[in-house]
N, C-alpha and C positions, 0 to 999 in steps of 0.2 A: 491502649489496644487499638489496632486499626486493621484495614484490609487493603490488599492490592489486587486490582483487576487487570489481567493481561488479555487484551483483545487482539484478534487477528484472524484472517481466513483459516479455514481448516488446513491441517498438515504442514503449517509453517514452522512447527516446533515449540509451541507454547508449553505443552505439558512436559516435554523433554527438558526444556530449559529450567522450569520451576522444580522439576524432580531432582535437580542438582543440589537444591537447598536441604538443610537438615530438617526434614519434615517428621511430624509425629504420626500423622494419619493422611489418608487419601480417600476421596470419594469421586467416583467416575459416573457421571449422570448420563453418559451414553448407555449405561446399563439400565434396562427398564425397571428392574427390581429396586435399585437404589433411587431411581427417579421417583418411583411411586412412594417409597418411604419418605423421601424428602418433601414431597407434596402433602402427604397425609399427616405426618407428625414430624415436622422439621426439628422441634426441640429435642425429641427423643433421639433422632438420628445424630444430631450434633453432640448430645451428651455422651454418645458412645465413640466419639472420635477424639484422639489425642491431638493436642495443639503443639505447634502450629500445624495446620492442615491445608491440603490442596483440594479444592473442589473444582473438578473439571467439567466444562460445558454447563456452567451454572445457570444459564438462561433457561434451561429446560425445567427448572424447579423454582418458579417465582415465589413460592411460599417460603423459601429459604431466606430471601432478602430481608423481610421484616424481622425474622428471628436473629439473623446476624446483626442487624442494626440494634436490636434490643440487647444483645450480649455485649456489643461494643460500648453502648451507652452505660450499661450496668458496670462494666469494668472501669470506665472513666470516672464514674461517680465514686467507686470504691478507691480509686487512685487518689482522688482529690481529698478524701477523708483520711488517707494514710499520712502518717507523720513524715515519712520520707518516701515520696512517690517514686516508683521505678520509672525508668525511661520508657517512652512509648515503643511498643514492639508490634510487629506485624504478626498476626496469628491466623489470618485467613488469606490464603492465596487463591484467587479465583481466576478461571480462564473462561473465555467465551468466544464463539466463532460467528454468532448471529448478532450483528450490530444493531439491527432493528429491534429485536427482542430485548437486547441489553439496554438500549436507550429508553425503552418504555418501562423497564423494571428497575434497573440498578441506579440510575441517576436520581430518581425520586426517593427510593428507599435508603440509599447509602450516601446521599449528599453530605459532604463534610466528614465522611467516615471511610472513604475509599479513594485511593490514588489510582488513576487509570493510565495505562501505558499501552502502546500499540506495538505489535511484533509483525514485521513483514517477512516475506521469504528471504532467502540468502541474497546478499548483494554481490555484485561482480568482484568487489574487493575481497569479500569473505571467501568466495569460491576460489579465487586465484591464490589467496593465502594458503588454502588447503591443497589445491592442485595447481601449482604455478604454471605448468605448460599446457593446460587445457585450452584448446582452440576457442576463440570467441564464437565461432559458428555453432559449437556445441552448447555453449552457455545460452546463446540466443534461442536455440531449438529446445533445450531442456528447461529453460526458465530458472526460477529460484527455489523450487521445492527441494528441501534437504534430502528427501528419500531417493530422489533420482541421482544424487551424487554419492549417497551412502551405499546405494545398491545400483551400480552402473549397468547391471545386466537387465534392469527393468526397461520395458519399452515405453518411451515417453508418450507414444500414441495411445497405448492401452491405459496408461496411468491417467492421462488427461481425459480420455473418454469416461473413465470411472469418476473422475473428479467433477466433470460436468453433470453427470447423472446424480451423484450423491450430494454434492454441495451446491452447485449453481442452480440446478433445477429444484432439488428438494429443500435444502436449507434456506436458499435465498428466495427463489420464485414462489414455490408453493406455500411456504410459511408466511409469506407476505401477501397472500391472497391473489396471486396471478393464476388465472384460470385458463387463459389461452396459451398453453405451454408451447404449442407448435409455432405460433406467431412470435412468442418471446424468443425462441431459439432462432427464428429467422432474423429478428432484429439483432440478436447477439452476433450472428455471423456477419451481418451487414456492418455492424460497428467494428468488428475485428478487421474487416477490410479497410476501415478508415482510421486505424490507429496511426497517430502521428500527423493527422490532418485536421484542418479546421472543420468543425462539425456543423453541418446543416441538418437540423432535426427534421425539417419538412421533407428533405430529400430522402432520408432514411424511412420516414413514415410512408411516403408514396411508394417506395420500392417494396416495402413489406406489406402494404395494404392495411395499415393500422393507423388509427387516429394519431395526430401529432401530439396531443396532450398525453396519450397513453405511452408513446415512445419517450416523451420527456419524463414521465413518472418512472418508467423502467430504467432509464439512464440514472435518475436519482437513486433508485434502489441499488443499482450496481455500484454507484459511487459510495454509498453508505456501507456497502458490504466489502469495500476494499478491492473490488475486482477491476474497476476502471476509475479514471479521474478526468476531470476537465480542468483546463488551465485558462484563466481569464486573461484578456489582453490588458497590458498596463495602460492606464488612461488618466490623463489630467486635462485641465482646461486648455493647456497648451497644445495637446495632441488632437487637433481638429480632424485629421485625416486618417485616424486609426480605425481599422475594422474592429467591431466589437464582438465578433463571433468567437467563441472559445475554441481551443484546440483540445483534441480528445486523445486519450492514451489508455491502453491496457497496462495494468501494473505488472503482470507476469507475461513475458514474451512467449514462454512455452505454451501457456493456455491460449494465447492469441494465435500462435502458429497452428495449433491443433484446430481451432475454429476456422482458420483460413484454409485448412485441408492439407497442409504439408505433412509428408510422412518420412522425409529424410532431411538431415541438416544441410546436405549439399544442395538439394532442390530449393530449400528455403534461402540459402546463402546467395544463390544465383538468380533469385526471383525478383520481380519488380516490387514486391512487398518488403524486401530486406531493408531498404532505407528507412521506411516507417517503423519497422520493428526495432532497428538500431536506435532511432530517436526515442522510441518508447523505453528502451533499455537505459538510455542516458537519463531520461526523466525519472524512471524508477530508482536509479542510483542517487539522484538528488533527494528524492523523498525519503529513501531509506537512511541516508546519511543524516538528514535533518531530524528525523524521528528517533533514530538510534542514539544520537548525541544530544537530543533535547535542544536543538538550535532554533533560532528565531527567524529562519529563512522564510521569505515569501517568494513564490515562483510565479512569474507571469510570462506571457508571450507578447509578440509585437508584429503587427502587419498593417501596412498602410493601404490606402485605396490604389496606390500605384504598384502594389504587391511587393514592396520592400519588406523583408522579414528579418526578425531575430528569433531564433527558436526559443531561447529562455532568457528572461530578464530576472536575475536573482537579487532580491533586496535583503540585506542584512543590516538592520539598524539604519544608519544614514549612508551606507555603502551600497554600490550597485556593481554587479558582475553581469557580463553579457556572454552567453554561451551558444555555440552552434554545434550541431551534431552532424558529422560527415563520415560516412563509412570509408571513403576512399583513402588509401594509404599512399597513393602516387600523387605527386604534385599538390601536396597539402599547402594551402595558401591562407593568408590572413583574410579577414573580412572587415569591411568598413561599415560604420553606422550611416544610415541615410540622412538626408537633410532634415526630415521631420523628427527623427530620433535625436539629432544634435540639438534641436530646439528644447527638447524635454530633458535630455541627459547631457549636461555640459561636461567637457573634459575636466580632469583626466579620466580615461576609461580603462577598465580592466577586462580584457576579452579572453575567452577560452574557446579553442577549437577542440572538440572531443571527437577523436577518430578511432578507427579500428586497428591502428598500429600499436607498437610496443614501446616506443621511445617518447620521452618528454623533451620537447624542443621549444625554443623561443623563435617565433616567426617574425616579430618586430618588437620594439620596446614595450608595446602595450598588450601583446598577444602571445599566449602559450598554447602549444598543441599538446594535448594530453591523451593517453590511453584512458578508456572509460573507467578502468579499475582504479585509476589514480585521481579521479575527479573529486571525490569526497575529501580525501586527505589534502589535496591542494587547496580547496576552498576553506577547509577548517584552519589551515595554516596561513592563509593569505591575509 
């Protein structure tokens, strides 16, 4: 007997996905009554649920974790005593959207008894598989939330306004002890304006009027919650002139566009922020492909003091891929590695130009130009 914990931000489809399984029972801890019963008498509550069961938003009832642990251990002991032990089966499917609370509670109680997986929003590849002709500017504006594609009549602005209030402010900030909510939102908007850029925490802190260590702590909170990510520069003893500042990305471009203040996809597409959002979309596609297919990719960035850059350095085992994100569909050109990079990354090189077009082409013997929707499949097959 074991459990599986599926973690991811709210509304990415965790419960919908697990509900496709042949479940015996379901517990939804968003419901205050179920949450109270789970806290007050978890054994009685679990006795009344048929297995296998789904327990949704399990972080709200920490008293469930030791009870689940006890039941898994008891079942394992009984299996060992059996003359013909049955195969291990998953009987508890858990979901959670608050990574901070889950880290504090699940890892300690269910260590060795629970497999944890992450679920992100929809990738561009998944969206295009369902809606092949959907313009990229629509995907950039709507982001990866499944509900905005299942119900296209919904307003992305209204949807993300509610999402910011219900998840980012309440589930992420307030439950983590953030008391200066106005300052937190100011920092959030300043970070949204810097997606796809190298991150200077001091600059953000000065603009928001908040201490630098506080901004750093809030960025860590956003990273742990799956809202944002920082990408560290690739660095070795050979790369003496590499800037060590990380690059910053929002994982969902729709959320980022709302924080930037855009109300239509055309305004966003023609804005100065479009390039940074497109690069964020490319990064998100890399992360989603890596996590969805349980790959060993490590993603870095590269920038020298002379401002030579590579957007993404992707390491897979002993192989390296170099990727640039460029929105332009006219005059798509290959890119070269700078002299400093050539010291660190000896040929041969595999380079990818990810652009907003629709055709896959070879720009030179070492470089492919790819639509963003094909990036993950290309790297998996390379």
